[in-house]
N, C-alpha and C positions, 0 to 999 in steps of 0.2 A: 528140723534136721540140720546138723552142721554141714558146712560146705566142704570142710576138710577135718581130718583128725587133729593135725598139728599145723599151726601157722608159725613160721619163723620170721621174725622182724629183723632185717639186716642182711648184708650180702658179703661179709668178709669171712675170714678163716673160722671164727667161732660159730657164725651162723650156718655156714655150709657144713661144718662138722656136725652141728646139731641136726641139720636136715638129713644127712646121711645116716646118722645114728637112729633118728626117728623112723626113717624108711626101713632100716634094718629091723626095727621092732614091729614092722607090719603096718605102720601108719600111712595114710595118705597125707602128703606134705606139700605145702606151698611156701615159697620164699618170697618175701616182699622186700625188694631192694629199692630204696628211695632214689638212687642215682640212675641216670641213663646207662645203657649197657656199656658204652665206651668209657665210663668213669666208674664202673662197678668194682666192688671188691673191698671197699672200706679202706682203713689204714693198712690192712695186710698187704694190699697191692703196692704200697709205697715202700715197704720194708726191703731189707736185703735178703729176707727169708731165713735169717739165722734162728735156730731153734735149740734151746737148752734142754738137754735130756740126760738122765742117768745112763751111763754105760760102764760096764765093769772091765773094759779092756778091748783089745784088738778084735776079738771074736764078735762082740756085740756090734761093733762098727761094720764089720764085714757082713753080718747078718742083715743090717739095715741098708747096706750099700753093696749088693752082690755083684754089681757090674764094675767094681774097681779093677783096674788093670794090675797085673803082677808088679809092674814097676811102682805103681802107687802104693801097693801093699808093702813092698819091701823097702821103700824109701821114705816111709812116714812113721813117726812115733806118735800114735794117737793118745798114749797114756790111758788114764781112766778118769771117770767122774762119777764117784759113788754116791749113793743116797746120803751118806754122812756128809760128803762135801757139799752137796746141794742144800741140805738142811743148814749147814754152817753158813753158806752164802746167803740164803734167805733170811736167816736170823741176823747176821751181821749187818747187811745193808739196810734192813728195815728197823734197826735198833730193837730187834726182838719183839716188835709189835705185830708181825704177821700172824694171822689167825692159825693156830697150830693144826686144826682139823683140815682147813682148806689147803694149807701148805703141805700137809701129809698126802692128801689126795693128789695134788699137783705133782709132787716129787715121785711118789711110789707108782703112779700110773703114767708117768711121762714116756718111758720106753715102750710100754705095751700099747699106748695110744698111737705112737709113730708106727709101730708094727701093724696096728689096725688100719691106719691110713695107707700103709704100703699095700695092704690087701685090697684097698679101694683103688689102686692104680697110681698112687703117688710115689715119686722117686726122690731120693735124697743123695747128697754128695758132701764131701768134706769142705769145710769153709776155709780153703787154702788161702785165698786172697787176703782175708782179714784177720785170721786167727792163727797163722802158722809162720814161723821163720825158718829159713834153711840154715842149719847148723852142722858143719862138717859133712855136707852133702846130703843131709837127711832133714826132711821137714819135721818140725817139732811144734805140736799144738800147746797152747797155753790158755789159762783163764777159764777152763771148763766149758768152752763153747766151741764145738767141733762140727756140728751138723747144720746144713742149710738145705732148704727145698731146692730141687732142681729148677733152675731158671729164676731163682730169687723170689721176691714177693709176687711179681707178675706171673711167674711160673706156678707158684703155689695156687693162686686163684684160678688160673687156667686149668690146672689138674683137678682141683676140687669141683669146678664148674662142669668139666667133662664127666667126672664121676657122678655128679648129680643127674646129668642128662642120661647116663647109662642106667641109672636107677629109676628113671621116670619121674624125677622130682621137678615140679614146675617152678621156674624162677620168673617173677614178674618185675620188670624194670619200670622206673618212673612211678613206683607205687609206694607212697609215703603213709605209714601208719600214723594216725593222729591221736587216737585215744583207745583205751581198752573198753570192751563191752563187759561190764561187771555188775553182779548183783550179790545178794547175801550168800549165794551158793558158789561164788567164785568168778573166774574170768571165762568168758565164752566166745571171745573173738576180738576183732578190732574194727574201729572206724578208720577209713582210709581215703586218700585222694590219689586216684590213679589216672595218669595222663590228663590231669586237669579236672577230673570228674570225681565227685564224692560218692562213697558207698560204704558198705560194710561186708565183712567176711566173718562167718562164725566157725568155731572149731571147738573141739574138746579141750585143747590146751594151746597156749601161746608161749613161745620162747622168745624173749627179748635179747637180741645180740647185735645191737646197732650202735655200739661205741659210746664214748664219753662225751664231754661237752667242750672239748678243746677247740672246735671250730666256731664256738659261740662267744664272741668278744664280750658280750654283757655278762654271761655266766662266768667266764674266766675272771673278769674283774671283780665280780661279786664274791666268788669263792676263793680264788687264788690270791687276789689282792690288787691294789693299785699298780698300774704299769703293765699288767699282763695283757691288756688290750693291744699293746704295742708289739707283742711277740708274733712273728709269722708262724703259720701252721705247717708242719712238715708234711702232713698227709692230706686226707680227703677234706673237702669243704662241707661234707654232708654230716659230719659228726657233731651235731649241735645240741646234744643232750635230750633229744626227743624221747628216747626210750626210758631214760631215767625219770623224766618228768611224768610220763605216762604211768610208770610204776608208782611213783610217789603219790600221784593223784588217786591211784587205786588202793592206797593205804600201805605201800611198802615202807619198810624201815630203812632210812639212809644209814650207810655204814662206810667206814674207811677214812682215808686221809683226804678230806674234801678240799683242803688248802694246799694239797701236794699234787705233783704231776711229774711226768717224764719229760725232761726238756734238755736239749743238747746244744753244743756249739754248731751253728748253722750259718751259712754264708751271709755276710752282712747285707748283700744286695739281692737276696733271694726274694721271690714273689710272695704275696700274701698267703697263698695256699700252695700245696704241693704241686709239682709239675711232673706228670708221668713220664715225660720225655727225658727228664733228668733223674727221676726216682730219688734215691737217697744220696745222690752225688753231692748235694749241697752240704751234707754233714762234714765235719772236720774233726776226726777222731785220733789223730796221731800226736796230740799235744803232750803226752807223757815224755816225748823225746825232745821237746823244746821248751820255750818260755811263753807264758801268756801275760800280756800287759794291757792295761786299760787306757782310757783317754789321758789320764794323768801320767802315763809312762811308768806305772808301778805294777808289780806282780800282786795278785790278790788270792791265789789258790796254790796249793802244793800240787804241781802238775804230776808229780810222781808218787802221789799218796798210795795208789793202788793200780792194778791193771786197769786199762781203759774200761773194761766191761763193768767195773764196779763204781766208776766215778762219772762216766759220761752223761748218765741220765739225771744227775743232780747239778752238774757244772753249768748247764744252761741257765738255771736260776741265778747262779752266781754272776754270770755275764749280764743278765737283765738288771741286776742290782748295781751295776757299775755306772759311772757318769755317762750319759748319752746311750746307754744300753748296748755298748759294743766293746770289742777287744781285738787284739791281734795275736796270733800264734806265730812265733818267730823261731826259725831253724837256721843252722848252717850246713855246710856240705858233709860234715861227718855223719849226719843222720838222714840226708835227703833220700837215700836209697830205702829207708824204712817207711817213708810216707806212703799212705794208702792211695789207691787209684783216684779217690775223690779229690785229691789235691791237683790232679792233672786235667780236670774237665775244662771245657771251654768257658763255661759260665762260672768263673772264679774271681774273687776279689783278692788280687795278689800284688805284692811289691817285691822287687828284687834289685839288689845293688852289690857292688864289690866292697862298699864301705857301710858301716853302721850309720854314719851321718847321712849318706845318700839314701839308705833304706828308710830311715825315719822321716825324711822329707816326703816320701811317697805314702807314708802311713797317715792317711787323712784324719786330722783331729787329735793326734797324739802329741803330748808335750815332749818335744825333742830333747831338751836339756835333761829332764828327769829320766827319759828312756835311756839315754847314754850312761847316766849315773847308775841306773838299775842294772844294766848289763855289766858295767865295770865292777860293781859290788858283787854281783852274782858270780862272775868269773873268778874273782879272788876267793870266793867262799867254797868253790867246788873241791871236794876231797878226791884228788886224782889217783890216790894210791889203791883205790878199789876198782876192779875190772868192770867195765860196762858190759851188760848182758841183757838184751831186750826180752829174753824168754823167761826170765825169773825176776822177782823183786830183788835187784842186785845190791841194794844198800849203798850204791854210789850216790852221795848226797852232798848237800852244802851244810856249812856250820856257821851260825852266828847271824843269819838274816832274820828279819822280822817274820817272813814266811819262808821257812826252809823247804827245799826240795829234797825228798827223802829217798828217791830212787831215780836211776837213769839220768843223773846230772852230768852233763858234758859242758865244758867251757864253750862259749859262743865266740869263735875266733877264726873260723875257716871259711872264707868267702868263696863264691858269692852267697850272700845272705838272702833269705826269703821270709816274707811275712804275709799272713793270710788273714783278712778281715772277717770277723765273725760276730754274730749276734746270738740271741737266744731263739731257738726253734722249738716249739712245743709239739710233743708227739701224742701223748694221751694223758688224761686226768686219772687220779687215783681214787677219787670218791665215787661211790656207787650205791647199790642196794645190797641189803643183807640176804644171803641165801643159806640154805642148810646143805648137808652133805649130798643131797639128791639134786642140788642146783635149783630147788624150789624157792621162790621168793617168800620172805618172811615179813609179816606186817608189823606195825608199831606196837601191837600187843604181844608179839613173840610167837604168833601162830602162822602156819603156812597158808598162803593164799592159794586155794584150789585152782588148778589149771594154769598157774603162772610160774615160769622158769626164766632164768637169766644166765648168761655166759659172756665171756670176753671182757672188754674194758668196763662194762657195766657192773661187774662184780666188785663190791667194796670189801676191804679187809685183808687183801693179799699184800699190797704194796704200800709202804709208808716211807716218805722222804726220798726213796731211791728204789732201784730194782736191779737184779742181776741181768745183764744183757741176754737177750734171746728168750726171756721168760714170758713175754707177752704172747707170743705165738703158741707156746706150749700150753699156757693157761687157757687160751681160747680153744685149743683142740681138746684138752682134757675135760674142761667144764662144758664145752659144747657137746661132746660125746655123752657126758653124764646127763645133761639137760634133755637132749633129744631122746635118749633111751627112756627116761622117766616120763617125759611128755607123752610118748607113744603109749604108755600104759594107761594114760588118761583117767 
């Protein structure tokens, strides 16, 4: 006899959504969370809680957020984010390699999945602090990312955990799944180590939702390439690829962009792993409004190529590829009011001066002479006849530089100047296992492995090279719900 109908391996957003869905299907469910309770929640707990979803206008947002005040309703232009726009974004940022079936599930079920979570007691709010600018007295959202979980990532995990408790779902902490129990008839449970003791749990189905391999320095270097062992990890220290390796050992087919990952500009002096006290505050995402220079004092990316949502997850890799794996983001007073709150945290690597010469003296490791030449050439190349507008791709650009800035180009000439030291912070890896439309894991012969499902970062085939901001959490929720429902059918 099985101990449970469904075992969920993992404790983040995807895992808890799978648990709630399986329980809704009438299954007895246990969640195995490797982390202790005070570090539980996977990478989800370290996020800002931003969730990308389809919505067709004001009414959909009000449906998802019924407790908005009249002032918020009247003073906000939410715009819309249609299925067509989401499809376009998924195609564009992944160079059209995203699996069309998985992408369609993700997109077409995004809003209904959030409504399902709302029915489980979750609350959502507009992402004012990071995705809206106030224009003529009215907040205007941009970039298709409008929704966040109430309380951010920690709030999301707290609400999901509370919902699991109400549903009678058991969550075991310090419970690390080690391998799958499998025979010719499929998967029947897991071998585990719980609070230092080995054992096994049997079930009709297992859902693997325990993250990628971003916290495993050896796997990062093996799959992402040399130098990736040097990147600090933005989130949990427990995402070491266990679930992926268990699935592969059970015959799962690997899939996706195994040499790719989500990696961002992260404070140069951030710790090795995420710090829950700081959360995502180490990130530095306002770079479209300034310049990014490397140790040689040179620019190396188009800071204004696109809205931050569509470049931030790939620019971390660009920083890692620079001499000594760091860069500085540089701003003047014209745009300081646009900088996100993360630039004001206490744990920040910052330089400030009334002169560019004084600024670069504080920018440790940067070639001062070349930096000053870079700023001079950049200032001369800015086309100032186009109006600056942070809410649209304004076309205010430079002309004639080796790397032109194509939007939001302002001259750097209004002191005091500020520079923020950044390195590459890795969020999650893109390689994973192959699943079908029921979130069932597929083996190397192209057949479904009975009793084995996967969701979250472990799913390969969705993201290649890059990803649209906020898509990780909605992917976890959508495929977690699908996996749990099908696992419950057993």
